[in-house]
PDB file of N, CA, C and O in Angstrom:
ATOM      1  N   MET A   1     -12.776 -15.893 -12.338  1.00  0.00           N
ATOM      2  CA  MET A   1     -12.155 -15.274 -11.307  1.00  0.00           C
ATOM      3  C   MET A   1     -10.901 -15.948 -11.043  1.00  0.00           C
ATOM      4  O   MET A   1      -9.993 -15.283 -10.544  1.00  0.00           O
ATOM      5  N   VAL A   2     -10.677 -17.473 -11.369  1.00  0.00           N
ATOM      6  CA  VAL A   2      -9.100 -17.694 -10.495  1.00  0.00           C
ATOM      7  C   VAL A   2      -8.079 -17.103 -12.239  1.00  0.00           C
ATOM      8  O   VAL A   2      -6.889 -16.799 -12.167  1.00  0.00           O
ATOM      9  N   LYS A   3      -8.561 -17.078 -13.074  1.00  0.00           N
ATOM     10  CA  LYS A   3      -8.025 -16.668 -14.240  1.00  0.00           C
ATOM     11  C   LYS A   3      -7.614 -14.728 -14.002  1.00  0.00           C
ATOM     12  O   LYS A   3      -6.592 -14.243 -14.488  1.00  0.00           O
ATOM     13  N   LYS A   4      -8.384 -14.099 -13.389  1.00  0.00           N
ATOM     14  CA  LYS A   4      -8.205 -13.431 -12.786  1.00  0.00           C
ATOM     15  C   LYS A   4      -7.090 -13.060 -12.049  1.00  0.00           C
ATOM     16  O   LYS A   4      -6.224 -12.274 -12.434  1.00  0.00           O
ATOM     17  N   MET A   5      -7.141 -13.937 -10.433  1.00  0.00           N
ATOM     18  CA  MET A   5      -6.010 -13.919  -9.898  1.00  0.00           C
ATOM     19  C   MET A   5      -4.402 -14.086 -10.444  1.00  0.00           C
ATOM     20  O   MET A   5      -3.354 -13.604 -10.015  1.00  0.00           O
ATOM     21  N   GLU A   6      -4.672 -14.924 -11.503  1.00  0.00           N
ATOM     22  CA  GLU A   6      -3.625 -15.584 -11.972  1.00  0.00           C
ATOM     23  C   GLU A   6      -2.959 -14.340 -12.738  1.00  0.00           C
ATOM     24  O   GLU A   6      -1.757 -14.168 -12.535  1.00  0.00           O
ATOM     25  N   ASN A   7      -3.768 -13.273 -13.779  1.00  0.00           N
ATOM     26  CA  ASN A   7      -3.032 -12.952 -14.270  1.00  0.00           C
ATOM     27  C   ASN A   7      -2.276 -11.284 -13.004  1.00  0.00           C
ATOM     28  O   ASN A   7      -1.181 -10.742 -13.151  1.00  0.00           O
ATOM     29  N   GLN A   8      -3.226 -10.971 -12.049  1.00  0.00           N
ATOM     30  CA  GLN A   8      -2.758 -10.326 -11.220  1.00  0.00           C
ATOM     31  C   GLN A   8      -1.244 -10.479 -10.195  1.00  0.00           C
ATOM     32  O   GLN A   8      -0.696  -9.590  -9.543  1.00  0.00           O
ATOM     33  N   THR A   9      -0.751 -12.274 -10.382  1.00  0.00           N
ATOM     34  CA  THR A   9       0.515 -12.636  -9.356  1.00  0.00           C
ATOM     35  C   THR A   9       0.977 -12.322 -10.864  1.00  0.00           C
ATOM     36  O   THR A   9       1.404 -11.167 -10.874  1.00  0.00           O
ATOM     37  N   ILE A  10       1.068 -12.979 -12.309  1.00  0.00           N
ATOM     38  CA  ILE A  10       1.905 -12.217 -13.348  1.00  0.00           C
ATOM     39  C   ILE A  10       2.699 -10.831 -13.164  1.00  0.00           C
ATOM     40  O   ILE A  10       3.883 -10.515 -13.054  1.00  0.00           O
ATOM     41  N   ASN A  11       1.209 -10.024 -13.188  1.00  0.00           N
ATOM     42  CA  ASN A  11       1.334  -8.490 -13.206  1.00  0.00           C
ATOM     43  C   ASN A  11       2.396  -8.519 -11.749  1.00  0.00           C
ATOM     44  O   ASN A  11       3.435  -8.077 -12.240  1.00  0.00           O
ATOM     45  N   SER A  12       2.583  -8.682 -10.853  1.00  0.00           N
ATOM     46  CA  SER A  12       2.696  -8.404 -10.221  1.00  0.00           C
ATOM     47  C   SER A  12       4.175  -8.780  -9.514  1.00  0.00           C
ATOM     48  O   SER A  12       4.824  -8.145  -8.683  1.00  0.00           O
ATOM     49  N   VAL A  13       4.464 -10.139 -10.211  1.00  0.00           N
ATOM     50  CA  VAL A  13       6.268 -10.655 -10.205  1.00  0.00           C
ATOM     51  C   VAL A  13       7.004  -9.553 -11.049  1.00  0.00           C
ATOM     52  O   VAL A  13       8.042  -8.994 -10.693  1.00  0.00           O
ATOM     53  N   LYS A  14       6.027  -9.221 -12.723  1.00  0.00           N
ATOM     54  CA  LYS A  14       6.758  -8.301 -13.616  1.00  0.00           C
ATOM     55  C   LYS A  14       7.302  -7.198 -12.826  1.00  0.00           C
ATOM     56  O   LYS A  14       8.530  -7.130 -12.777  1.00  0.00           O
ATOM     57  N   ASP A  15       6.496  -6.169 -12.090  1.00  0.00           N
ATOM     58  CA  ASP A  15       6.617  -4.909 -11.679  1.00  0.00           C
ATOM     59  C   ASP A  15       7.188  -5.169 -10.088  1.00  0.00           C
ATOM     60  O   ASP A  15       6.755  -4.288  -9.344  1.00  0.00           O
ATOM     61  N   ASN A  16       7.819  -5.892  -9.577  1.00  0.00           N
ATOM     62  CA  ASN A  16       8.741  -6.212  -8.731  1.00  0.00           C
ATOM     63  C   ASN A  16       8.145  -6.360  -7.316  1.00  0.00           C
ATOM     64  O   ASN A  16       8.767  -6.279  -6.257  1.00  0.00           O
ATOM     65  N   TRP A  17       6.579  -6.637  -7.521  1.00  0.00           N
ATOM     66  CA  TRP A  17       5.829  -7.207  -6.089  1.00  0.00           C
ATOM     67  C   TRP A  17       6.057  -8.022  -5.440  1.00  0.00           C
ATOM     68  O   TRP A  17       6.437  -9.025  -6.044  1.00  0.00           O
ATOM     69  N   PRO A  18       6.005  -8.114  -4.247  1.00  0.00           N
ATOM     70  CA  PRO A  18       6.271  -9.164  -3.170  1.00  0.00           C
ATOM     71  C   PRO A  18       4.548 -10.033  -3.589  1.00  0.00           C
ATOM     72  O   PRO A  18       3.794  -9.560  -4.440  1.00  0.00           O
ATOM     73  N   GLU A  19       4.319 -10.933  -3.030  1.00  0.00           N
ATOM     74  CA  GLU A  19       3.188 -11.650  -3.272  1.00  0.00           C
ATOM     75  C   GLU A  19       2.379 -11.091  -2.361  1.00  0.00           C
ATOM     76  O   GLU A  19       2.825 -10.594  -1.327  1.00  0.00           O
ATOM     77  N   ARG A  20       1.091 -11.120  -2.666  1.00  0.00           N
ATOM     78  CA  ARG A  20       0.329 -10.344  -1.707  1.00  0.00           C
ATOM     79  C   ARG A  20      -0.053 -11.162  -0.553  1.00  0.00           C
ATOM     80  O   ARG A  20      -0.419 -12.306  -0.818  1.00  0.00           O
ATOM     81  N   PRO A  21      -0.038 -10.772   0.772  1.00  0.00           N
ATOM     82  CA  PRO A  21      -0.128 -10.884   2.137  1.00  0.00           C
ATOM     83  C   PRO A  21      -1.992 -11.496   1.755  1.00  0.00           C
ATOM     84  O   PRO A  21      -2.992 -11.022   1.217  1.00  0.00           O
ATOM     85  N   ARG A  22      -1.643 -12.624   2.343  1.00  0.00           N
ATOM     86  CA  ARG A  22      -3.562 -13.017   2.627  1.00  0.00           C
ATOM     87  C   ARG A  22      -3.827 -12.233   3.995  1.00  0.00           C
ATOM     88  O   ARG A  22      -5.000 -11.861   4.036  1.00  0.00           O
ATOM     89  N   VAL A  23      -3.256 -11.950   4.877  1.00  0.00           N
ATOM     90  CA  VAL A  23      -3.820 -11.618   5.882  1.00  0.00           C
ATOM     91  C   VAL A  23      -2.337 -10.268   6.334  1.00  0.00           C
ATOM     92  O   VAL A  23      -1.149 -10.488   6.569  1.00  0.00           O
ATOM     93  N   PHE A  24      -3.225  -8.750   6.289  1.00  0.00           N
ATOM     94  CA  PHE A  24      -2.028  -7.770   6.118  1.00  0.00           C
ATOM     95  C   PHE A  24      -1.813  -7.614   7.818  1.00  0.00           C
ATOM     96  O   PHE A  24      -2.684  -7.541   8.685  1.00  0.00           O
ATOM     97  N   PRO A  25      -0.653  -7.595   7.929  1.00  0.00           N
ATOM     98  CA  PRO A  25      -0.372  -7.813   9.697  1.00  0.00           C
ATOM     99  C   PRO A  25      -0.512  -5.954  10.064  1.00  0.00           C
ATOM    100  O   PRO A  25      -0.367  -5.103   9.187  1.00  0.00           O
ATOM    101  N   ASP A  26      -0.783  -5.673  11.364  1.00  0.00           N
ATOM    102  CA  ASP A  26      -1.213  -4.068  11.867  1.00  0.00           C
ATOM    103  C   ASP A  26       0.360  -2.909  11.877  1.00  0.00           C
ATOM    104  O   ASP A  26       0.310  -1.693  12.060  1.00  0.00           O
ATOM    105  N   LEU A  27       1.407  -3.581  11.672  1.00  0.00           N
ATOM    106  CA  LEU A  27       2.090  -2.774  11.437  1.00  0.00           C
ATOM    107  C   LEU A  27       2.944  -3.374  10.035  1.00  0.00           C
ATOM    108  O   LEU A  27       3.526  -4.441   9.837  1.00  0.00           O
ATOM    109  N   MET A  28       2.761  -2.373   9.327  1.00  0.00           N
ATOM    110  CA  MET A  28       3.649  -2.572   7.353  1.00  0.00           C
ATOM    111  C   MET A  28       4.491  -1.733   7.184  1.00  0.00           C
ATOM    112  O   MET A  28       4.633  -0.601   7.647  1.00  0.00           O
ATOM    113  N   THR A  29       5.219  -2.496   6.300  1.00  0.00           N
ATOM    114  CA  THR A  29       6.190  -1.795   5.657  1.00  0.00           C
ATOM    115  C   THR A  29       5.665  -1.158   4.150  1.00  0.00           C
ATOM    116  O   THR A  29       4.769  -1.637   3.455  1.00  0.00           O
ATOM    117  N   PRO A  30       6.368  -0.111   3.894  1.00  0.00           N
ATOM    118  CA  PRO A  30       5.613   0.831   2.996  1.00  0.00           C
ATOM    119  C   PRO A  30       5.389   0.212   1.803  1.00  0.00           C
ATOM    120  O   PRO A  30       4.648   0.947   1.151  1.00  0.00           O
ATOM    121  N   VAL A  31       5.680  -0.845   1.148  1.00  0.00           N
ATOM    122  CA  VAL A  31       5.389  -1.919  -0.115  1.00  0.00           C
ATOM    123  C   VAL A  31       3.984  -2.779   0.508  1.00  0.00           C
ATOM    124  O   VAL A  31       3.071  -2.891  -0.311  1.00  0.00           O
ATOM    125  N   GLU A  32       3.811  -3.221   1.506  1.00  0.00           N
ATOM    126  CA  GLU A  32       2.873  -3.744   2.638  1.00  0.00           C
ATOM    127  C   GLU A  32       1.461  -2.503   2.367  1.00  0.00           C
ATOM    128  O   GLU A  32       0.342  -2.767   1.927  1.00  0.00           O
ATOM    129  N   ALA A  33       1.908  -1.371   2.727  1.00  0.00           N
ATOM    130  CA  ALA A  33       0.984  -0.826   2.839  1.00  0.00           C
ATOM    131  C   ALA A  33       0.426  -0.336   1.310  1.00  0.00           C
ATOM    132  O   ALA A  33      -0.747   0.024   1.213  1.00  0.00           O
ATOM    133  N   ALA A  34       1.023  -0.338   0.511  1.00  0.00           N
ATOM    134  CA  ALA A  34       0.720   0.153  -0.843  1.00  0.00           C
ATOM    135  C   ALA A  34      -0.039  -1.161  -1.038  1.00  0.00           C
ATOM    136  O   ALA A  34      -1.137  -0.990  -1.568  1.00  0.00           O
ATOM    137  N   MET A  35       0.244  -2.333  -0.765  1.00  0.00           N
ATOM    138  CA  MET A  35      -0.281  -3.178  -1.466  1.00  0.00           C
ATOM    139  C   MET A  35      -2.152  -3.420  -0.545  1.00  0.00           C
ATOM    140  O   MET A  35      -3.203  -3.852  -1.019  1.00  0.00           O
ATOM    141  N   PHE A  36      -1.871  -2.983   0.653  1.00  0.00           N
ATOM    142  CA  PHE A  36      -3.129  -2.717   1.220  1.00  0.00           C
ATOM    143  C   PHE A  36      -4.189  -1.436   0.741  1.00  0.00           C
ATOM    144  O   PHE A  36      -5.406  -1.359   0.908  1.00  0.00           O
ATOM    145  N   LEU A  37      -3.373  -0.599   0.171  1.00  0.00           N
ATOM    146  CA  LEU A  37      -4.454   0.491  -0.299  1.00  0.00           C
ATOM    147  C   LEU A  37      -4.570   0.090  -2.140  1.00  0.00           C
ATOM    148  O   LEU A  37      -4.680   0.951  -3.013  1.00  0.00           O
ATOM    149  N   ARG A  38      -4.513  -1.298  -2.366  1.00  0.00           N
ATOM    150  CA  ARG A  38      -4.135  -1.532  -3.741  1.00  0.00           C
ATOM    151  C   ARG A  38      -3.973  -0.943  -4.631  1.00  0.00           C
ATOM    152  O   ARG A  38      -4.651  -0.878  -5.657  1.00  0.00           O
ATOM    153  N   LEU A  39      -2.528  -0.153  -4.191  1.00  0.00           N
ATOM    154  CA  LEU A  39      -2.023   0.633  -5.310  1.00  0.00           C
ATOM    155  C   LEU A  39      -0.920  -0.440  -6.335  1.00  0.00           C
ATOM    156  O   LEU A  39       0.044   0.126  -6.850  1.00  0.00           O
ATOM    157  N   ASP A  40      -1.069  -1.627  -6.534  1.00  0.00           N
ATOM    158  CA  ASP A  40      -0.130  -2.543  -6.906  1.00  0.00           C
ATOM    159  C   ASP A  40      -1.280  -2.895  -8.110  1.00  0.00           C
ATOM    160  O   ASP A  40      -0.984  -3.590  -9.082  1.00  0.00           O
ATOM    161  N   GLN A  41      -2.208  -2.498  -7.972  1.00  0.00           N
ATOM    162  CA  GLN A  41      -3.385  -2.823  -8.636  1.00  0.00           C
ATOM    163  C   GLN A  41      -3.689  -1.993  -9.905  1.00  0.00           C
ATOM    164  O   GLN A  41      -4.000  -2.449 -11.005  1.00  0.00           O
ATOM    165  N   ILE A  42      -3.538  -0.628  -9.543  1.00  0.00           N
ATOM    166  CA  ILE A  42      -3.787   0.086 -10.328  1.00  0.00           C
ATOM    167  C   ILE A  42      -1.887   1.000 -10.850  1.00  0.00           C
ATOM    168  O   ILE A  42      -1.452   2.043 -10.363  1.00  0.00           O
ATOM    169  N   GLY A  43      -1.350   0.312 -11.686  1.00  0.00           N
ATOM    170  CA  GLY A  43      -0.318   0.575 -12.292  1.00  0.00           C
ATOM    171  C   GLY A  43       0.794   1.155 -11.783  1.00  0.00           C
ATOM    172  O   GLY A  43       1.704   1.423 -12.567  1.00  0.00           O
ATOM    173  N   HIS A  44       0.937   1.461 -10.366  1.00  0.00           N
ATOM    174  CA  HIS A  44       2.099   1.634  -9.949  1.00  0.00           C
ATOM    175  C   HIS A  44       3.155   0.224  -9.888  1.00  0.00           C
ATOM    176  O   HIS A  44       2.772  -0.935 -10.044  1.00  0.00           O
ATOM    177  N   ASN A  45       4.356   0.599  -9.660  1.00  0.00           N
ATOM    178  CA  ASN A  45       5.562  -0.639  -9.052  1.00  0.00           C
ATOM    179  C   ASN A  45       6.166   0.081  -7.543  1.00  0.00           C
ATOM    180  O   ASN A  45       5.995   1.208  -7.079  1.00  0.00           O
ATOM    181  N   PRO A  46       6.549  -0.510  -7.288  1.00  0.00           N
ATOM    182  CA  PRO A  46       6.766  -0.358  -5.848  1.00  0.00           C
ATOM    183  C   PRO A  46       7.370   1.033  -5.629  1.00  0.00           C
ATOM    184  O   PRO A  46       6.566   1.700  -4.977  1.00  0.00           O
ATOM    185  N   GLU A  47       8.155   1.525  -5.836  1.00  0.00           N
ATOM    186  CA  GLU A  47       9.213   2.409  -6.481  1.00  0.00           C
ATOM    187  C   GLU A  47       8.128   3.571  -6.316  1.00  0.00           C
ATOM    188  O   GLU A  47       8.024   4.105  -5.211  1.00  0.00           O
ATOM    189  N   THR A  48       7.221   4.029  -7.502  1.00  0.00           N
ATOM    190  CA  THR A  48       6.401   4.884  -7.575  1.00  0.00           C
ATOM    191  C   THR A  48       5.434   4.651  -6.861  1.00  0.00           C
ATOM    192  O   THR A  48       4.524   5.294  -7.384  1.00  0.00           O
ATOM    193  N   ALA A  49       4.847   3.889  -5.567  1.00  0.00           N
ATOM    194  CA  ALA A  49       4.233   3.387  -5.119  1.00  0.00           C
ATOM    195  C   ALA A  49       4.532   4.350  -3.587  1.00  0.00           C
ATOM    196  O   ALA A  49       3.778   5.221  -3.153  1.00  0.00           O
ATOM    197  N   LYS A  50       5.463   4.026  -3.143  1.00  0.00           N
ATOM    198  CA  LYS A  50       6.588   4.590  -2.103  1.00  0.00           C
ATOM    199  C   LYS A  50       6.269   5.990  -2.082  1.00  0.00           C
ATOM    200  O   LYS A  50       5.801   6.558  -1.096  1.00  0.00           O
ATOM    201  N   ARG A  51       6.610   6.713  -3.528  1.00  0.00           N
ATOM    202  CA  ARG A  51       6.747   8.293  -3.370  1.00  0.00           C
ATOM    203  C   ARG A  51       5.815   8.551  -3.120  1.00  0.00           C
ATOM    204  O   ARG A  51       5.646   9.355  -2.203  1.00  0.00           O
ATOM    205  N   THR A  52       4.381   7.816  -4.037  1.00  0.00           N
ATOM    206  CA  THR A  52       2.827   7.967  -3.149  1.00  0.00           C
ATOM    207  C   THR A  52       2.506   8.262  -2.237  1.00  0.00           C
ATOM    208  O   THR A  52       1.856   9.296  -2.085  1.00  0.00           O
ATOM    209  N   LEU A  53       2.868   7.386  -1.172  1.00  0.00           N
ATOM    210  CA  LEU A  53       2.746   7.470   0.252  1.00  0.00           C
ATOM    211  C   LEU A  53       3.506   8.168   0.420  1.00  0.00           C
ATOM    212  O   LEU A  53       2.818   9.188   0.440  1.00  0.00           O
ATOM    213  N   ASN A  54       4.539   8.510   0.586  1.00  0.00           N
ATOM    214  CA  ASN A  54       5.739   9.542   0.797  1.00  0.00           C
ATOM    215  C   ASN A  54       5.019  11.015   0.538  1.00  0.00           C
ATOM    216  O   ASN A  54       5.292  11.920   1.327  1.00  0.00           O
ATOM    217  N   TYR A  55       4.091  11.267  -0.571  1.00  0.00           N
ATOM    218  CA  TYR A  55       3.282  12.554  -1.239  1.00  0.00           C
ATOM    219  C   TYR A  55       2.326  12.616   0.296  1.00  0.00           C
ATOM    220  O   TYR A  55       2.362  13.461   1.191  1.00  0.00           O
ATOM    221  N   TRP A  56       1.674  11.635   0.194  1.00  0.00           N
ATOM    222  CA  TRP A  56       0.551  11.795   0.890  1.00  0.00           C
ATOM    223  C   TRP A  56       0.964  11.765   2.594  1.00  0.00           C
ATOM    224  O   TRP A  56       0.265  12.120   3.543  1.00  0.00           O
ATOM    225  N   ARG A  57       2.395  11.193   2.589  1.00  0.00           N
ATOM    226  CA  ARG A  57       2.506  11.511   4.346  1.00  0.00           C
ATOM    227  C   ARG A  57       3.074  13.202   4.270  1.00  0.00           C
ATOM    228  O   ARG A  57       2.489  13.963   5.040  1.00  0.00           O
ATOM    229  N   ASP A  58       3.859  13.638   3.638  1.00  0.00           N
ATOM    230  CA  ASP A  58       3.873  15.454   3.772  1.00  0.00           C
ATOM    231  C   ASP A  58       3.477  16.101   2.755  1.00  0.00           C
ATOM    232  O   ASP A  58       4.113  16.761   1.933  1.00  0.00           O
ATOM    233  N   GLN A  59       2.131  15.823   2.876  1.00  0.00           N
ATOM    234  CA  GLN A  59       0.427  16.522   2.477  1.00  0.00           C
ATOM    235  C   GLN A  59       0.104  16.704   3.784  1.00  0.00           C
ATOM    236  O   GLN A  59      -0.391  17.796   4.064  1.00  0.00           O
ATOM    237  N   GLY A  60       0.277  15.816   4.756  1.00  0.00           N
ATOM    238  CA  GLY A  60      -0.119  16.164   6.229  1.00  0.00           C
ATOM    239  C   GLY A  60      -1.416  14.499   6.180  1.00  0.00           C
ATOM    240  O   GLY A  60      -1.544  13.816   7.196  1.00  0.00           O
ATOM    241  N   GLN A  61      -2.213  14.147   4.830  1.00  0.00           N
ATOM    242  CA  GLN A  61      -2.937  12.920   4.714  1.00  0.00           C
ATOM    243  C   GLN A  61      -2.891  11.807   5.207  1.00  0.00           C
ATOM    244  O   GLN A  61      -3.994  11.278   5.347  1.00  0.00           O
ATOM    245  N   LEU A  62      -1.802  11.086   5.615  1.00  0.00           N
ATOM    246  CA  LEU A  62      -1.237   9.530   5.790  1.00  0.00           C
ATOM    247  C   LEU A  62      -0.346   9.924   6.693  1.00  0.00           C
ATOM    248  O   LEU A  62       0.416  10.848   6.406  1.00  0.00           O
ATOM    249  N   LYS A  63      -0.275   9.218   8.096  1.00  0.00           N
ATOM    250  CA  LYS A  63       0.414   9.439   8.960  1.00  0.00           C
ATOM    251  C   LYS A  63       1.160   8.110   9.267  1.00  0.00           C
ATOM    252  O   LYS A  63       0.473   7.090   9.308  1.00  0.00           O
ATOM    253  N   ALA A  64       2.817   7.999   9.538  1.00  0.00           N
ATOM    254  CA  ALA A  64       3.191   6.718   9.157  1.00  0.00           C
ATOM    255  C   ALA A  64       4.434   7.348  10.648  1.00  0.00           C
ATOM    256  O   ALA A  64       4.698   8.504  10.982  1.00  0.00           O
ATOM    257  N   THR A  65       4.949   5.982  11.238  1.00  0.00           N
ATOM    258  CA  THR A  65       5.589   5.740  12.121  1.00  0.00           C
ATOM    259  C   THR A  65       7.029   5.704  11.575  1.00  0.00           C
ATOM    260  O   THR A  65       7.332   5.020  10.598  1.00  0.00           O
ATOM    261  N   LYS A  66       7.887   6.460  12.238  1.00  0.00           N
ATOM    262  CA  LYS A  66       9.621   6.167  12.072  1.00  0.00           C
ATOM    263  C   LYS A  66       9.850   5.635  13.407  1.00  0.00           C
ATOM    264  O   LYS A  66       9.776   6.228  14.483  1.00  0.00           O
ATOM    265  N   TYR A  67      10.235   4.012  13.083  1.00  0.00           N
ATOM    266  CA  TYR A  67      10.426   2.797  14.270  1.00  0.00           C
ATOM    267  C   TYR A  67      11.477   2.649  13.576  1.00  0.00           C
ATOM    268  O   TYR A  67      11.368   2.797  12.359  1.00  0.00           O
ATOM    269  N   ALA A  68      13.024   2.254  14.258  1.00  0.00           N
ATOM    270  CA  ALA A  68      14.180   1.593  14.240  1.00  0.00           C
ATOM    271  C   ALA A  68      14.797   2.166  12.805  1.00  0.00           C
ATOM    272  O   ALA A  68      15.184   1.488  11.853  1.00  0.00           O
ATOM    273  N   ARG A  69      14.783   3.036  12.881  1.00  0.00           N
ATOM    274  CA  ARG A  69      15.411   3.624  11.306  1.00  0.00           C
ATOM    275  C   ARG A  69      14.712   3.343   9.962  1.00  0.00           C
ATOM    276  O   ARG A  69      15.312   3.581   8.914  1.00  0.00           O
ATOM    277  N   HIS A  70      13.260   2.764   9.963  1.00  0.00           N
ATOM    278  CA  HIS A  70      12.289   3.121   9.242  1.00  0.00           C
ATOM    279  C   HIS A  70      11.319   3.729   9.172  1.00  0.00           C
ATOM    280  O   HIS A  70      11.221   4.596  10.040  1.00  0.00           O
ATOM    281  N   ILE A  71      10.295   3.632   8.298  1.00  0.00           N
ATOM    282  CA  ILE A  71       9.233   4.211   8.062  1.00  0.00           C
ATOM    283  C   ILE A  71       8.155   2.901   7.817  1.00  0.00           C
ATOM    284  O   ILE A  71       8.382   2.149   6.869  1.00  0.00           O
ATOM    285  N   TRP A  72       6.939   2.646   8.731  1.00  0.00           N
ATOM    286  CA  TRP A  72       5.473   2.082   8.806  1.00  0.00           C
ATOM    287  C   TRP A  72       4.551   2.242   8.066  1.00  0.00           C
ATOM    288  O   TRP A  72       4.422   2.509   6.871  1.00  0.00           O
ATOM    289  N   PHE A  73       3.999   2.079   8.774  1.00  0.00           N
ATOM    290  CA  PHE A  73       2.398   2.222   8.839  1.00  0.00           C
ATOM    291  C   PHE A  73       1.588   1.620   9.558  1.00  0.00           C
ATOM    292  O   PHE A  73       1.921   0.459   9.796  1.00  0.00           O
ATOM    293  N   LEU A  74       0.314   2.072  10.160  1.00  0.00           N
ATOM    294  CA  LEU A  74      -0.442   1.486  10.767  1.00  0.00           C
ATOM    295  C   LEU A  74      -1.652   0.966  10.213  1.00  0.00           C
ATOM    296  O   LEU A  74      -2.552   1.667   9.751  1.00  0.00           O
ATOM    297  N   LYS A  75      -1.652   0.014  10.257  1.00  0.00           N
ATOM    298  CA  LYS A  75      -3.337  -0.611   9.915  1.00  0.00           C
ATOM    299  C   LYS A  75      -4.344   0.110   9.658  1.00  0.00           C
ATOM    300  O   LYS A  75      -5.123   0.234   8.713  1.00  0.00           O
ATOM    301  N   ASP A  76      -4.089   0.919  11.426  1.00  0.00           N
ATOM    302  CA  ASP A  76      -5.721   1.430  11.611  1.00  0.00           C
ATOM    303  C   ASP A  76      -5.693   3.032  10.886  1.00  0.00           C
ATOM    304  O   ASP A  76      -6.588   3.809  10.553  1.00  0.00           O
ATOM    305  N   GLU A  77      -4.360   3.079  10.837  1.00  0.00           N
ATOM    306  CA  GLU A  77      -4.190   4.592  10.317  1.00  0.00           C
ATOM    307  C   GLU A  77      -4.488   4.380   8.388  1.00  0.00           C
ATOM    308  O   GLU A  77      -5.425   4.781   7.698  1.00  0.00           O
ATOM    309  N   LEU A  78      -3.891   4.001   8.209  1.00  0.00           N
ATOM    310  CA  LEU A  78      -4.230   3.486   6.681  1.00  0.00           C
ATOM    311  C   LEU A  78      -6.023   2.969   6.453  1.00  0.00           C
ATOM    312  O   LEU A  78      -6.481   3.170   5.329  1.00  0.00           O
ATOM    313  N   SER A  79      -6.642   2.547   7.156  1.00  0.00           N
ATOM    314  CA  SER A  79      -7.895   2.604   6.974  1.00  0.00           C
ATOM    315  C   SER A  79      -8.591   3.922   7.549  1.00  0.00           C
ATOM    316  O   SER A  79      -9.630   4.329   7.029  1.00  0.00           O
ATOM    317  N   ARG A  80      -8.215   4.346   8.243  1.00  0.00           N
ATOM    318  CA  ARG A  80      -8.716   5.931   8.650  1.00  0.00           C
ATOM    319  C   ARG A  80      -7.821   6.330   7.256  1.00  0.00           C
ATOM    320  O   ARG A  80      -8.719   6.908   6.644  1.00  0.00           O
ATOM    321  N   PHE A  81      -7.279   6.361   6.843  1.00  0.00           N
ATOM    322  CA  PHE A  81      -7.251   7.127   5.251  1.00  0.00           C
ATOM    323  C   PHE A  81      -7.881   6.989   4.201  1.00  0.00           C
ATOM    324  O   PHE A  81      -8.394   7.873   3.515  1.00  0.00           O
ATOM    325  N   LEU A  82      -7.864   5.552   3.983  1.00  0.00           N
ATOM    326  CA  LEU A  82      -9.270   5.364   3.097  1.00  0.00           C
ATOM    327  C   LEU A  82     -10.973   5.770   3.651  1.00  0.00           C
ATOM    328  O   LEU A  82     -11.893   5.911   2.846  1.00  0.00           O
ATOM    329  N   GLN A  83     -11.051   5.837   4.356  1.00  0.00           N
ATOM    330  CA  GLN A  83     -12.429   6.623   4.852  1.00  0.00           C
ATOM    331  C   GLN A  83     -12.552   7.971   4.631  1.00  0.00           C
ATOM    332  O   GLN A  83     -13.448   8.509   3.982  1.00  0.00           O
ATOM    333  N   ASN A  84     -11.217   8.748   5.434  1.00  0.00           N
ATOM    334  CA  ASN A  84     -11.211   9.827   4.883  1.00  0.00           C
ATOM    335  C   ASN A  84     -11.087   9.927   3.211  1.00  0.00           C
ATOM    336  O   ASN A  84     -10.723  11.017   2.770  1.00  0.00           O
ATOM    337  N   LYS A  85     -11.193   9.523   2.853  1.00  0.00           N
ATOM    338  CA  LYS A  85     -11.003   9.584   1.014  1.00  0.00           C
ATOM    339  C   LYS A  85     -12.370   9.466   0.430  1.00  0.00           C
ATOM    340  O   LYS A  85     -12.866  10.170  -0.450  1.00  0.00           O
ATOM    341  N   THR A  86     -13.071   8.117   1.280  1.00  0.00           N
ATOM    342  CA  THR A  86     -14.148   7.965   0.937  1.00  0.00           C
ATOM    343  C   THR A  86     -15.291   9.181   0.976  1.00  0.00           C
ATOM    344  O   THR A  86     -16.124   9.526   0.137  1.00  0.00           O
ATOM    345  N   GLU A  87     -14.975   9.681   2.300  1.00  0.00           N
ATOM    346  CA  GLU A  87     -15.907  10.580   2.635  1.00  0.00           C
ATOM    347  C   GLU A  87     -16.021  12.103   1.927  1.00  0.00           C
ATOM    348  O   GLU A  87     -16.917  12.937   1.801  1.00  0.00           O
ATOM    349  N   ASN A  88     -14.498  11.986   1.507  1.00  0.00           N
ATOM    350  CA  ASN A  88     -14.290  13.311   0.821  1.00  0.00           C
ATOM    351  C   ASN A  88     -14.495  13.517  -0.879  1.00  0.00           C
ATOM    352  O   ASN A  88     -14.151  14.432  -1.627  1.00  0.00           O
ATOM    353  N   GLN A  89     -15.536  11.660  -1.229  1.00  0.00           N
ATOM    354  CA  GLN A  89     -15.733  12.217  -2.604  1.00  0.00           C
ATOM    355  C   GLN A  89     -17.411  12.261  -3.003  1.00  0.00           C
ATOM    356  O   GLN A  89     -17.774  12.690  -4.098  1.00  0.00           O
TER     357      GLN A  89
END
């Protein structure tokens, strides 16, 4: 398991992902939101992950907050999004 975490860290650096937070804040940047949804672990890089989040927003599947000229994601909304995805499977 330690080896697997080392590989994930190496992959994160390779794809320009920041270090994965141990605890996610309640208000997240798009990159943090993508990491919360584990898009960094399924082949996305930060730019493709942001496009995916924008697609879900445009489709009305995921809500975001625009504040101080930036897009933010609430942790509760991301959890709701995952719950909806799980229920629809």
